[in-house]
Chimera marker file (.cmm) of the C-alpha trace (Angstrom):
<marker_set name="trace">
<marker id="1" x="6.951" y="27.766" z="36.496" r="1" g="1" b="0" radius="0.5"/>
<marker id="2" x="7.155" y="24.939" z="33.989" r="1" g="1" b="0" radius="0.5"/>
<marker id="3" x="5.753" y="21.510" z="34.672" r="1" g="1" b="0" radius="0.5"/>
<marker id="4" x="8.292" y="18.730" z="34.880" r="1" g="1" b="0" radius="0.5"/>
<marker id="5" x="7.848" y="15.535" z="32.950" r="1" g="1" b="0" radius="0.5"/>
<marker id="6" x="7.152" y="12.566" z="35.152" r="1" g="1" b="0" radius="0.5"/>
<marker id="7" x="6.268" y="8.906" z="34.897" r="1" g="1" b="0" radius="0.5"/>
<marker id="8" x="3.893" y="6.971" z="37.130" r="1" g="1" b="0" radius="0.5"/>
<marker id="9" x="4.672" y="3.519" z="38.435" r="1" g="1" b="0" radius="0.5"/>
<marker id="10" x="2.316" y="1.129" z="40.215" r="1" g="1" b="0" radius="0.5"/>
<marker id="11" x="4.151" y="-0.702" z="42.984" r="1" g="1" b="0" radius="0.5"/>
<marker id="12" x="2.981" y="-3.227" z="45.585" r="1" g="1" b="0" radius="0.5"/>
<marker id="13" x="2.848" y="-0.486" z="48.242" r="1" g="1" b="0" radius="0.5"/>
<marker id="14" x="1.058" y="2.080" z="46.061" r="1" g="1" b="0" radius="0.5"/>
<marker id="15" x="1.847" y="4.594" z="43.356" r="1" g="1" b="0" radius="0.5"/>
<marker id="16" x="5.022" y="6.610" z="42.849" r="1" g="1" b="0" radius="0.5"/>
<marker id="17" x="6.014" y="9.244" z="40.351" r="1" g="1" b="0" radius="0.5"/>
<marker id="18" x="9.486" y="9.371" z="38.843" r="1" g="1" b="0" radius="0.5"/>
<marker id="19" x="11.238" y="12.614" z="37.901" r="1" g="1" b="0" radius="0.5"/>
<marker id="20" x="14.839" y="12.570" z="36.636" r="1" g="1" b="0" radius="0.5"/>
<marker id="21" x="15.245" y="8.960" z="37.776" r="1" g="1" b="0" radius="0.5"/>
<marker id="22" x="14.200" y="9.726" z="41.368" r="1" g="1" b="0" radius="0.5"/>
<marker id="23" x="11.165" y="8.022" z="42.884" r="1" g="1" b="0" radius="0.5"/>
<marker id="24" x="8.692" y="9.818" z="45.112" r="1" g="1" b="0" radius="0.5"/>
<marker id="25" x="7.242" y="8.491" z="48.353" r="1" g="1" b="0" radius="0.5"/>
<marker id="26" x="4.334" y="6.074" z="47.950" r="1" g="1" b="0" radius="0.5"/>
<marker id="27" x="0.795" y="7.346" z="47.411" r="1" g="1" b="0" radius="0.5"/>
<marker id="28" x="-2.357" y="5.303" z="47.957" r="1" g="1" b="0" radius="0.5"/>
<marker id="29" x="-3.945" y="6.131" z="44.615" r="1" g="1" b="0" radius="0.5"/>
<marker id="30" x="-2.850" y="7.044" z="41.125" r="1" g="1" b="0" radius="0.5"/>
<marker id="31" x="-4.697" y="10.350" z="41.430" r="1" g="1" b="0" radius="0.5"/>
<marker id="32" x="-2.740" y="11.296" z="44.577" r="1" g="1" b="0" radius="0.5"/>
<marker id="33" x="0.560" y="10.532" z="42.827" r="1" g="1" b="0" radius="0.5"/>
<marker id="34" x="-0.455" y="12.712" z="39.855" r="1" g="1" b="0" radius="0.5"/>
<marker id="35" x="-1.429" y="15.563" z="42.185" r="1" g="1" b="0" radius="0.5"/>
<marker id="36" x="1.904" y="15.371" z="43.993" r="1" g="1" b="0" radius="0.5"/>
<marker id="37" x="3.903" y="15.128" z="40.762" r="1" g="1" b="0" radius="0.5"/>
<marker id="38" x="2.173" y="18.257" z="39.475" r="1" g="1" b="0" radius="0.5"/>
<marker id="39" x="2.950" y="20.144" z="42.689" r="1" g="1" b="0" radius="0.5"/>
<marker id="40" x="-0.591" y="20.187" z="44.054" r="1" g="1" b="0" radius="0.5"/>
<marker id="41" x="-1.206" y="19.539" z="47.755" r="1" g="1" b="0" radius="0.5"/>
<marker id="42" x="-2.241" y="15.963" z="48.480" r="1" g="1" b="0" radius="0.5"/>
<marker id="43" x="-4.562" y="15.346" z="51.430" r="1" g="1" b="0" radius="0.5"/>
<marker id="44" x="-3.252" y="12.722" z="53.809" r="1" g="1" b="0" radius="0.5"/>
<marker id="45" x="-5.306" y="9.576" z="54.007" r="1" g="1" b="0" radius="0.5"/>
<marker id="46" x="-6.218" y="8.657" z="57.559" r="1" g="1" b="0" radius="0.5"/>
<marker id="47" x="-6.834" y="5.198" z="58.932" r="1" g="1" b="0" radius="0.5"/>
<marker id="48" x="-8.743" y="5.794" z="62.162" r="1" g="1" b="0" radius="0.5"/>
<marker id="49" x="-8.496" y="2.180" z="63.339" r="1" g="1" b="0" radius="0.5"/>
<marker id="50" x="-4.726" y="2.075" z="62.837" r="1" g="1" b="0" radius="0.5"/>
<marker id="51" x="-4.362" y="5.465" z="64.528" r="1" g="1" b="0" radius="0.5"/>
<marker id="52" x="-6.343" y="4.203" z="67.537" r="1" g="1" b="0" radius="0.5"/>
<marker id="53" x="-4.119" y="1.113" z="67.755" r="1" g="1" b="0" radius="0.5"/>
<marker id="54" x="-1.028" y="3.295" z="67.670" r="1" g="1" b="0" radius="0.5"/>
<marker id="55" x="-2.431" y="5.567" z="70.420" r="1" g="1" b="0" radius="0.5"/>
<marker id="56" x="-3.206" y="2.523" z="72.585" r="1" g="1" b="0" radius="0.5"/>
<marker id="57" x="0.287" y="1.173" z="72.026" r="1" g="1" b="0" radius="0.5"/>
<marker id="58" x="1.859" y="4.483" z="72.981" r="1" g="1" b="0" radius="0.5"/>
<marker id="59" x="-0.220" y="4.714" z="76.148" r="1" g="1" b="0" radius="0.5"/>
<marker id="60" x="0.579" y="1.109" z="77.116" r="1" g="1" b="0" radius="0.5"/>
<marker id="61" x="4.332" y="1.503" z="76.685" r="1" g="1" b="0" radius="0.5"/>
<marker id="62" x="4.962" y="5.018" z="77.991" r="1" g="1" b="0" radius="0.5"/>
<marker id="63" x="7.643" y="5.755" z="79.091" r="1" g="1" b="0" radius="0.5"/>
<marker id="64" x="9.834" y="3.478" z="77.038" r="1" g="1" b="0" radius="0.5"/>
<marker id="65" x="12.918" y="3.737" z="74.904" r="1" g="1" b="0" radius="0.5"/>
<marker id="66" x="11.743" y="1.426" z="72.112" r="1" g="1" b="0" radius="0.5"/>
<marker id="67" x="9.378" y="2.744" z="69.429" r="1" g="1" b="0" radius="0.5"/>
<marker id="68" x="5.887" y="1.307" z="69.183" r="1" g="1" b="0" radius="0.5"/>
<marker id="69" x="5.163" y="-1.116" z="66.358" r="1" g="1" b="0" radius="0.5"/>
<marker id="70" x="1.601" y="-1.601" z="65.208" r="1" g="1" b="0" radius="0.5"/>
<marker id="71" x="1.208" y="-4.958" z="63.525" r="1" g="1" b="0" radius="0.5"/>
<marker id="72" x="-1.675" y="-7.225" z="62.803" r="1" g="1" b="0" radius="0.5"/>
<marker id="73" x="-1.369" y="-10.924" z="63.385" r="1" g="1" b="0" radius="0.5"/>
<marker id="74" x="-3.129" y="-13.655" z="61.460" r="1" g="1" b="0" radius="0.5"/>
<marker id="75" x="-2.939" y="-15.776" z="64.613" r="1" g="1" b="0" radius="0.5"/>
<marker id="76" x="-6.024" y="-15.809" z="66.824" r="1" g="1" b="0" radius="0.5"/>
<marker id="77" x="-5.974" y="-16.445" z="70.525" r="1" g="1" b="0" radius="0.5"/>
<marker id="78" x="-3.172" y="-16.285" z="73.007" r="1" g="1" b="0" radius="0.5"/>
<marker id="79" x="0.108" y="-18.154" z="72.952" r="1" g="1" b="0" radius="0.5"/>
<marker id="80" x="0.107" y="-21.819" z="73.941" r="1" g="1" b="0" radius="0.5"/>
<marker id="81" x="1.799" y="-21.741" z="77.348" r="1" g="1" b="0" radius="0.5"/>
<marker id="82" x="0.933" y="-25.300" z="78.393" r="1" g="1" b="0" radius="0.5"/>
<marker id="83" x="4.221" y="-26.743" z="77.124" r="1" g="1" b="0" radius="0.5"/>
<link id1="1" id2="2" r="1" g="1" b="0" radius="0.2"/>
<link id1="2" id2="3" r="1" g="1" b="0" radius="0.2"/>
<link id1="3" id2="4" r="1" g="1" b="0" radius="0.2"/>
<link id1="4" id2="5" r="1" g="1" b="0" radius="0.2"/>
<link id1="5" id2="6" r="1" g="1" b="0" radius="0.2"/>
<link id1="6" id2="7" r="1" g="1" b="0" radius="0.2"/>
<link id1="7" id2="8" r="1" g="1" b="0" radius="0.2"/>
<link id1="8" id2="9" r="1" g="1" b="0" radius="0.2"/>
<link id1="9" id2="10" r="1" g="1" b="0" radius="0.2"/>
<link id1="10" id2="11" r="1" g="1" b="0" radius="0.2"/>
<link id1="11" id2="12" r="1" g="1" b="0" radius="0.2"/>
<link id1="12" id2="13" r="1" g="1" b="0" radius="0.2"/>
<link id1="13" id2="14" r="1" g="1" b="0" radius="0.2"/>
<link id1="14" id2="15" r="1" g="1" b="0" radius="0.2"/>
<link id1="15" id2="16" r="1" g="1" b="0" radius="0.2"/>
<link id1="16" id2="17" r="1" g="1" b="0" radius="0.2"/>
<link id1="17" id2="18" r="1" g="1" b="0" radius="0.2"/>
<link id1="18" id2="19" r="1" g="1" b="0" radius="0.2"/>
<link id1="19" id2="20" r="1" g="1" b="0" radius="0.2"/>
<link id1="20" id2="21" r="1" g="1" b="0" radius="0.2"/>
<link id1="21" id2="22" r="1" g="1" b="0" radius="0.2"/>
<link id1="22" id2="23" r="1" g="1" b="0" radius="0.2"/>
<link id1="23" id2="24" r="1" g="1" b="0" radius="0.2"/>
<link id1="24" id2="25" r="1" g="1" b="0" radius="0.2"/>
<link id1="25" id2="26" r="1" g="1" b="0" radius="0.2"/>
<link id1="26" id2="27" r="1" g="1" b="0" radius="0.2"/>
<link id1="27" id2="28" r="1" g="1" b="0" radius="0.2"/>
<link id1="28" id2="29" r="1" g="1" b="0" radius="0.2"/>
<link id1="29" id2="30" r="1" g="1" b="0" radius="0.2"/>
<link id1="30" id2="31" r="1" g="1" b="0" radius="0.2"/>
<link id1="31" id2="32" r="1" g="1" b="0" radius="0.2"/>
<link id1="32" id2="33" r="1" g="1" b="0" radius="0.2"/>
<link id1="33" id2="34" r="1" g="1" b="0" radius="0.2"/>
<link id1="34" id2="35" r="1" g="1" b="0" radius="0.2"/>
<link id1="35" id2="36" r="1" g="1" b="0" radius="0.2"/>
<link id1="36" id2="37" r="1" g="1" b="0" radius="0.2"/>
<link id1="37" id2="38" r="1" g="1" b="0" radius="0.2"/>
<link id1="38" id2="39" r="1" g="1" b="0" radius="0.2"/>
<link id1="39" id2="40" r="1" g="1" b="0" radius="0.2"/>
<link id1="40" id2="41" r="1" g="1" b="0" radius="0.2"/>
<link id1="41" id2="42" r="1" g="1" b="0" radius="0.2"/>
<link id1="42" id2="43" r="1" g="1" b="0" radius="0.2"/>
<link id1="43" id2="44" r="1" g="1" b="0" radius="0.2"/>
<link id1="44" id2="45" r="1" g="1" b="0" radius="0.2"/>
<link id1="45" id2="46" r="1" g="1" b="0" radius="0.2"/>
<link id1="46" id2="47" r="1" g="1" b="0" radius="0.2"/>
<link id1="47" id2="48" r="1" g="1" b="0" radius="0.2"/>
<link id1="48" id2="49" r="1" g="1" b="0" radius="0.2"/>
<link id1="49" id2="50" r="1" g="1" b="0" radius="0.2"/>
<link id1="50" id2="51" r="1" g="1" b="0" radius="0.2"/>
<link id1="51" id2="52" r="1" g="1" b="0" radius="0.2"/>
<link id1="52" id2="53" r="1" g="1" b="0" radius="0.2"/>
<link id1="53" id2="54" r="1" g="1" b="0" radius="0.2"/>
<link id1="54" id2="55" r="1" g="1" b="0" radius="0.2"/>
<link id1="55" id2="56" r="1" g="1" b="0" radius="0.2"/>
<link id1="56" id2="57" r="1" g="1" b="0" radius="0.2"/>
<link id1="57" id2="58" r="1" g="1" b="0" radius="0.2"/>
<link id1="58" id2="59" r="1" g="1" b="0" radius="0.2"/>
<link id1="59" id2="60" r="1" g="1" b="0" radius="0.2"/>
<link id1="60" id2="61" r="1" g="1" b="0" radius="0.2"/>
<link id1="61" id2="62" r="1" g="1" b="0" radius="0.2"/>
<link id1="62" id2="63" r="1" g="1" b="0" radius="0.2"/>
<link id1="63" id2="64" r="1" g="1" b="0" radius="0.2"/>
<link id1="64" id2="65" r="1" g="1" b="0" radius="0.2"/>
<link id1="65" id2="66" r="1" g="1" b="0" radius="0.2"/>
<link id1="66" id2="67" r="1" g="1" b="0" radius="0.2"/>
<link id1="67" id2="68" r="1" g="1" b="0" radius="0.2"/>
<link id1="68" id2="69" r="1" g="1" b="0" radius="0.2"/>
<link id1="69" id2="70" r="1" g="1" b="0" radius="0.2"/>
<link id1="70" id2="71" r="1" g="1" b="0" radius="0.2"/>
<link id1="71" id2="72" r="1" g="1" b="0" radius="0.2"/>
<link id1="72" id2="73" r="1" g="1" b="0" radius="0.2"/>
<link id1="73" id2="74" r="1" g="1" b="0" radius="0.2"/>
<link id1="74" id2="75" r="1" g="1" b="0" radius="0.2"/>
<link id1="75" id2="76" r="1" g="1" b="0" radius="0.2"/>
<link id1="76" id2="77" r="1" g="1" b="0" radius="0.2"/>
<link id1="77" id2="78" r="1" g="1" b="0" radius="0.2"/>
<link id1="78" id2="79" r="1" g="1" b="0" radius="0.2"/>
<link id1="79" id2="80" r="1" g="1" b="0" radius="0.2"/>
<link id1="80" id2="81" r="1" g="1" b="0" radius="0.2"/>
<link id1="81" id2="82" r="1" g="1" b="0" radius="0.2"/>
<link id1="82" id2="83" r="1" g="1" b="0" radius="0.2"/>
</marker_set>
């Protein structure tokens, strides 16, 4: 098997590799993008805190038809309901 030529590109969301004008999914690090471009397995990065938030959201909304969205707000405290 021959290695394909690829280019790396640093984007706001992470690193991608480009082969024949097609961009890969985003990778957290340059090294992960190189591994993927060269056909090596890339371990998935795991954010335990975000995973816990997603689990809590799924438990709190089950059963529901809308998908869970995990977001972080810059706003502290509850909504102002005195108006």
